[in-house]
C-alpha positions as CSV (number, residue, x, y, z in Angstrom):
1,M,128.4,-6.4,144.4
2,F,125.6,-6.0,142.0
3,V,125.8,-3.0,139.7
4,R,122.6,-2.0,138.0
5,P,123.3,-1.4,134.3
6,L,122.9,2.2,133.2
7,K,119.7,3.0,131.4
8,M,120.4,4.2,127.9
9,F,118.5,7.4,126.9
10,S,117.4,8.0,123.4
11,P,119.2,10.8,121.6
12,I,117.7,14.3,121.9
13,N,116.0,15.6,118.8
14,T,117.3,19.2,118.8
15,A,115.1,20.2,115.9
16,V,111.9,19.3,117.9
17,L,113.3,21.2,120.9
18,M,114.0,24.3,118.9
19,K,110.6,24.1,117.4
20,H,108.9,24.3,120.8
21,R,111.2,26.9,122.2
22,P,109.3,30.1,123.0
23,E,110.1,33.1,120.8
24,P,112.1,35.8,122.6
25,V,109.8,38.7,123.6
26,P,111.0,41.9,122.0
27,V,111.9,44.5,124.5
28,S,110.6,48.0,123.7
29,P,113.0,50.8,124.1
30,S,112.6,53.0,127.2
31,V,111.3,56.5,127.1
32,L,114.8,57.7,127.7
33,E,116.1,55.6,124.8
34,I,113.5,57.0,122.5
35,L,114.3,60.5,123.6
36,Q,117.9,59.9,122.8
37,L,116.9,58.8,119.3
38,V,115.0,62.1,118.9
39,K,118.0,64.1,120.0
40,K,120.3,62.2,117.6
41,R,117.6,63.0,114.9
42,D,117.0,59.4,114.2
43,L,113.5,60.7,113.7
44,F,111.7,58.0,111.8
45,L,112.8,55.2,114.2
46,A,112.0,57.4,117.1
47,D,108.5,58.0,115.7
48,T,108.0,54.3,115.1
49,H,108.8,53.5,118.8
50,I,106.5,56.4,120.0
51,L,103.7,54.9,117.9
52,E,104.3,51.5,119.6
53,L,104.1,53.1,123.0
54,E,101.0,54.9,122.0
55,Q,99.4,51.6,120.9
56,E,100.2,50.2,124.3
57,C,98.4,53.1,125.8
58,T,95.3,52.3,123.7
59,Q,95.3,48.7,124.8
60,S,95.7,49.7,128.4
61,A,92.7,52.1,128.1
62,A,90.6,49.2,126.7
63,A,91.2,47.0,129.8
64,D,88.2,45.7,131.7
65,P,87.5,48.1,134.6
66,E,86.1,45.2,136.7
67,D,89.4,43.3,136.6
68,S,91.7,44.2,139.4
69,T,94.7,43.3,137.3
70,S,93.4,45.7,134.6
71,L,93.3,48.6,137.1
72,S,97.1,48.4,137.5
73,V,97.3,48.1,133.7
74,K,95.2,51.3,133.3
75,D,97.5,53.2,135.8
76,G,100.5,52.2,133.8
77,G,98.7,53.2,130.6
78,R,98.1,56.7,132.0
79,R,101.8,57.1,132.8
80,K,102.7,55.9,129.3
81,A,100.2,58.4,127.8
82,K,102.0,61.2,129.5
83,D,105.3,59.8,128.2
84,V,103.8,59.7,124.7
85,E,102.8,63.4,124.9
86,L,106.3,64.4,126.2
87,L,108.0,62.4,123.4
88,Y,105.7,64.0,120.7
89,E,106.6,67.4,122.0
90,E,110.3,66.7,121.8
91,L,109.9,65.0,118.4
92,Q,108.1,68.0,116.9
93,K,110.8,70.4,118.2
94,E,113.4,68.5,116.2
95,L,111.1,68.0,113.2
96,W,110.5,71.8,112.9
97,A,114.1,72.6,113.6
98,V,115.1,70.5,110.7
99,V,112.5,72.3,108.5
100,R,113.9,75.7,109.5
101,E,117.5,74.6,109.0
102,S,116.8,73.0,105.6
103,L,116.0,76.4,104.1
104,R,119.6,77.6,104.3
105,S,121.6,74.3,104.4
106,P,122.3,72.4,101.2
107,T,123.3,69.4,103.3
108,A,120.0,69.1,105.3
109,G,118.5,66.7,102.8
110,P,118.9,63.4,104.8
111,N,117.4,64.8,107.9
112,L,114.6,66.5,106.0
113,G,114.0,63.1,104.3
114,L,113.4,61.6,107.7
115,V,111.0,64.4,108.5
116,V,109.0,63.5,105.4
117,Q,108.9,59.9,106.4
118,V,107.6,60.8,109.8
119,L,104.9,63.0,108.4
120,E,103.8,60.3,105.9
121,Q,103.8,57.6,108.7
122,E,101.8,59.8,111.0
123,E,99.3,60.7,108.3
124,E,98.8,57.0,107.6
125,V,98.2,56.3,111.3
126,D,95.7,59.2,111.5
127,K,93.8,57.8,108.5
128,N,93.7,54.3,110.0
129,W,92.5,55.7,113.3
130,A,89.7,57.5,111.6
131,V,88.5,54.4,109.7
132,S,88.9,51.8,112.5
133,E,87.9,53.7,115.6
134,G,86.7,57.2,115.0
135,A,87.9,57.9,118.5
136,A,91.1,57.3,120.4
137,P,90.5,56.2,124.1
138,G,94.3,56.0,124.7
139,G,95.6,58.9,122.7
140,P,94.8,62.3,121.2
141,R,94.5,61.1,117.6
142,P,94.6,62.5,115.0
143,R,97.9,64.4,115.5
144,R,97.8,66.2,112.1
145,L,101.6,66.6,111.9
146,K,101.4,67.4,108.2
147,Q,99.3,70.5,109.1
148,R,101.7,71.4,111.9
149,W,104.5,71.1,109.3
150,R,102.8,73.8,107.3
151,E,102.5,75.9,110.4
152,A,106.2,75.4,111.1
153,V,107.0,76.7,107.6
154,E,104.8,79.7,108.2
155,E,106.6,80.4,111.5
156,A,109.9,80.1,109.8
157,A,108.9,82.6,107.1
158,D,107.6,85.1,109.7
159,S,110.7,84.9,111.8
160,S,112.9,85.4,108.7
161,L,111.4,88.7,107.4
162,P,112.4,92.1,108.9
163,Q,110.3,92.8,111.9
164,R,107.8,95.7,112.2
165,A,110.0,97.5,114.7
166,E,112.7,97.9,112.1
167,F,110.5,100.2,110.0
168,T,111.3,103.9,110.4
169,A,108.7,106.5,109.3
170,G,109.7,108.2,106.1
171,D,111.8,105.2,105.0
172,L,109.2,102.7,104.1
173,D,110.7,102.2,100.7
174,K,113.9,100.9,102.2
175,Y,112.1,98.6,104.6
176,L,110.0,97.2,101.8
177,D,113.1,96.6,99.7
178,R,114.6,94.6,102.5
179,I,111.4,92.5,102.6
180,R,111.6,92.0,98.8
181,A,115.2,90.9,98.9
182,R,114.6,88.4,101.8
183,V,111.5,86.8,100.2
184,V,113.3,86.3,96.9
185,E,116.4,85.0,98.6
186,D,114.6,82.6,100.9
187,L,112.3,81.2,98.3
188,G,115.3,80.6,96.0
189,A,117.0,78.7,98.9
190,A,113.9,76.7,99.5
191,K,113.8,75.6,95.9
192,R,117.5,74.6,95.9
193,N,117.7,72.9,99.3
194,A,114.3,71.7,100.4
195,V,111.5,71.4,97.9
196,S,112.9,68.5,96.0
197,I,113.0,66.4,99.2
198,Y,109.2,66.5,99.6
199,P,106.8,64.3,97.6
200,E,104.8,66.0,94.9
201,E,101.5,65.7,96.9
202,F,103.0,68.0,99.6
203,Q,103.0,70.9,97.1
204,A,106.0,72.1,99.1
205,F,106.9,75.2,97.0
206,Q,103.3,76.4,97.0
207,V,103.3,76.1,100.8
208,Y,106.6,78.1,101.0
209,V,105.2,80.8,98.7
210,E,101.9,81.1,100.6
211,S,103.8,81.2,104.0
212,Y,106.0,84.1,102.9
213,H,103.1,85.8,101.3
214,Q,101.2,85.6,104.6
215,A,104.2,86.9,106.5
216,V,104.5,89.9,104.1
217,A,100.8,90.6,104.5
218,S,101.2,90.5,108.3
219,R,104.0,93.2,108.1
220,L,101.9,95.4,105.9
221,K,98.9,95.2,108.1
222,A,101.0,96.2,111.1
223,I,102.4,99.2,109.2
224,T,99.0,100.4,108.1
225,D,97.5,100.2,111.6
226,S,99.1,103.7,112.2
227,Q,99.0,106.9,110.2
228,L,101.6,107.0,107.4
229,E,103.6,109.9,106.0
230,M,102.8,110.9,102.4
231,T,106.1,109.5,101.0
232,D,105.4,106.2,102.8
233,I,101.9,106.0,101.4
234,Y,103.3,106.4,97.9
235,S,105.9,103.7,98.6
236,L,103.3,101.3,99.9
237,L,100.9,101.8,97.1
238,D,103.6,101.4,94.5
239,W,104.7,98.2,96.3
240,L,101.1,96.8,96.4
241,H,100.3,97.6,92.8
242,N,103.6,97.1,91.0
243,I,106.7,96.0,92.9
244,Y,105.5,93.0,94.8
245,S,103.8,91.4,91.7
246,R,106.7,92.2,89.4
247,D,109.9,92.0,91.4
248,V,108.9,89.4,94.0
249,L,106.3,87.0,92.6
250,G,107.4,87.6,89.1
251,T,111.1,86.9,89.9
252,V,110.3,83.7,91.9
253,C,107.9,82.4,89.3
254,I,110.6,82.4,86.6
255,T,112.3,79.3,88.0
256,S,109.5,77.8,90.1
257,P,105.9,78.1,88.9
258,F,103.2,78.3,91.5
259,S,99.5,79.2,91.7
260,R,99.0,82.9,92.2
261,S,95.2,82.3,92.5
262,Q,95.7,80.8,95.9
263,L,97.3,83.9,97.3
264,S,94.9,86.3,99.1
265,P,95.4,90.1,98.7
266,L,98.2,91.5,100.7
267,L,95.8,94.1,102.2
268,P,92.0,94.3,102.3
269,S,90.5,96.5,99.6
270,E,89.1,98.7,102.3
271,T,92.6,99.4,103.5
272,V,93.9,100.2,100.0
273,D,91.0,102.5,99.4
274,R,91.8,104.3,102.7
275,L,95.4,104.7,101.7
276,E,94.4,106.2,98.4
277,L,92.0,108.5,100.1
278,D,94.7,109.6,102.5
279,C,96.9,110.2,99.5
280,L,94.3,112.5,97.9
281,N,93.6,114.4,101.1
282,S,97.3,114.9,101.5
283,V,97.7,116.2,98.0
284,R,94.7,118.5,98.4
285,A,96.2,119.9,101.6
286,K,99.6,120.2,100.1
287,V,98.4,122.1,97.1
288,T,96.4,124.5,99.2
289,T,99.1,125.1,101.8
290,E,102.2,125.2,99.6
291,L,100.8,127.2,96.8
292,S,99.4,129.8,99.2
293,Q,102.9,130.1,100.7
294,V,104.4,130.5,97.3
295,L,101.9,133.2,96.3
296,E,102.5,135.1,99.6
297,E,106.3,135.0,99.0
298,E,105.8,136.3,95.5
299,E,103.6,139.1,96.6
300,K,106.3,140.2,99.1
301,K,108.8,140.4,96.3
302,W,106.5,142.7,94.4
303,M,106.4,145.1,97.3
304,E,110.1,144.9,98.0
305,T,111.2,145.5,94.4
306,L,109.0,148.3,93.3
307,H,112.0,150.4,92.3
308,I,113.5,147.7,90.1
309,E,112.9,148.3,86.4
310,E,113.6,144.7,85.2
311,Y,111.7,142.0,86.9
312,Q,111.0,138.3,86.1
313,I,108.5,136.1,87.9
314,T,109.4,132.4,88.4
315,L,106.0,131.7,90.0
316,A,104.7,129.5,87.2
317,K,107.8,127.3,87.2
318,T,107.7,126.9,91.0
319,V,104.0,126.0,91.1
320,I,104.2,123.5,88.2
321,Q,107.2,121.8,89.8
322,R,105.3,121.5,93.1
323,L,102.3,119.9,91.4
324,Q,104.4,117.7,89.2
325,V,105.9,115.7,92.1
326,D,102.5,114.2,93.0
327,L,101.3,113.9,89.5
328,E,104.3,111.8,88.4
329,R,104.4,109.7,91.5
330,S,100.7,108.8,91.4
331,A,100.7,108.1,87.7
332,S,103.6,105.7,88.1
333,I,101.5,103.7,90.6
334,N,98.4,103.2,88.3
335,R,96.3,105.2,86.0
336,R,93.3,105.4,88.3
337,L,95.2,106.9,91.1
338,G,97.1,109.2,88.7
339,S,93.8,110.5,87.3
340,R,92.4,111.2,90.8
341,V,95.5,113.0,91.9
342,A,95.5,115.0,88.6
343,Q,91.9,116.1,89.2
344,C,92.7,117.0,92.8
345,S,95.7,119.1,91.6
346,L,93.7,120.9,89.0
347,N,91.1,121.9,91.6
348,G,93.9,123.2,93.8
349,L,95.5,125.0,90.8
350,A,92.1,126.7,90.0
351,D,91.9,128.0,93.6
352,F,95.5,129.2,93.3
353,L,94.9,131.0,90.0
354,Y,91.8,132.7,91.5
355,S,94.0,133.9,94.5
356,F,96.7,135.0,92.1
357,Q,94.2,137.0,90.1
358,R,93.0,138.7,93.2
359,K,96.5,139.6,94.3
360,V,97.3,141.1,90.9
361,E,94.1,143.2,91.0
362,M,95.0,144.5,94.5
363,F,98.5,145.3,93.3
364,H,97.2,147.3,90.4
365,E,94.6,149.1,92.5
366,G,97.3,150.1,94.9
367,M,99.6,151.4,92.2
368,Q,96.8,153.4,90.5
369,S,95.8,154.9,93.8
370,G,99.4,156.0,94.5
371,M,99.5,153.8,97.6
372,F,103.0,152.6,96.8
373,G,104.4,156.0,95.7
374,D,105.8,156.9,92.3
375,N,107.3,153.7,90.9
376,D,106.1,153.6,87.3
377,D,109.1,151.7,86.0
378,G,108.7,148.9,88.5
379,Y,104.9,148.8,87.9
380,V,105.3,148.3,84.2
381,S,108.0,145.6,84.5
382,K,105.9,143.7,87.0
383,T,102.7,143.9,84.9
384,I,104.6,142.5,82.0
385,A,106.0,139.7,84.1
386,M,102.6,138.9,85.5
387,V,101.1,138.6,82.1
388,N,104.0,136.4,80.9
389,C,103.7,133.9,83.7
390,C,100.1,133.0,82.7
391,P,100.7,131.0,79.5
392,P,102.7,128.2,81.3
393,F,99.8,127.6,83.6
394,R,97.5,127.2,80.6
395,Y,99.7,124.6,78.8
396,S,101.2,122.8,81.8
C-alpha cells in the first residue's frame, strides 16, 4: 500500500500573526452604566463617557441624508442625543449636590475635586466647540457648566438664609441678626471646607461672598415691599449703614480678603431714601401726637389739683425723653439722618411750646376771671412750676 508522505508545513511566525491581528474595538459603556457612575459620584469618568456619547451624536448628525444606511444612523443619533441630555441632567444634580454639601462637610474635598475636574473638562470642550465649529449639529453646546456652578452656589446661599416668612413685624432686628450670624458662619465654612479645592481662576471665595450678598439683598427687598413699623425702619437703616459693613463684610474680610467693589448696594438708593422719608414722617407724626397728649394730660392735672399748694411739673422731662429716643437712634445710624430727625423734632417742639404757651395763658385768664373759684395758693404754685419748666426746654 502506497502511503503519501506527509507534507511538512513551515513553522508559524507568531510575531507576524500578532502584527496583523485587528485591534479589539473598545466597547463604550451603556447609558445605564454611565448613570451608575454618576450615582456613585465617579463624576469625572462619567462626564468623560457622556462626552464620548455626545461626540457620537455629532457624527451621526453629520451623516449623508441621501445614504439609506445613514438614515438609520441618524435615528440612532437622535436617541443618543436624548440619552445625553438625560445624563447631563443627572450629572448636574450630583455636581450641585456636592457643591451644597461641601459647604458644611470637611470631608467633601475629594468629591468637590471631581466637580472641579468636570467643570474644567467641560469648559475646554466648550472652547474647542466654539473654535472648530461655532455650531453643534449634534448637541446643545456650549453647556456652560462653570456658569451653572455659580448659579448653584447662589441657590445654596439663598436656601441657607432665613426665609422672608420668618420675619415678624416689630422684630426685624432679631431677623437681621439671624441673617448676620448665618452669613458669617457659612462663609467661614466655605473658606475652611471648599475654597481651597478650587483653582485660583475660579475666584471661589468671591463667588461665595457675592452669592450670599445677593441672597441678603433679596431678603431685604422682600421686606421693604411692605410698610414697616418705625422700630423696624430704624433697625433696617442701621443694618444697611453700619452693621452689615462692619459685622458681616468686615468680619469675613479679616480672614479672607475679597473685592467689595464688585458688590452692588443691598437696596437701591430710591428705597433707602423712601425709608428715611418714612422715618421722618413717623417722627413728625409721633412728635405732634404724643406731645399733644402729654400737654392735654398736664392741663387736666392743673384743673384737678387747684387746691394743692405745692405743685411740680414734670412736663419738660417727659417731653425731652420722648424726643430723645428718636434723636439718639437716628444719630447712631448716621449724621445725615440724625440731623434731619433733629430738625424735624425741633419743628415739633416749637409747635408744642406754642400750644403750651396758649394753655398757660388760658389757665391764667380763667384764674383771673374767677372761673375756677378761689384757689390762690394753687394758682401761685402752678405759676411757679410753669415758669420753672421752661429753662430745660431751652437747654435741651
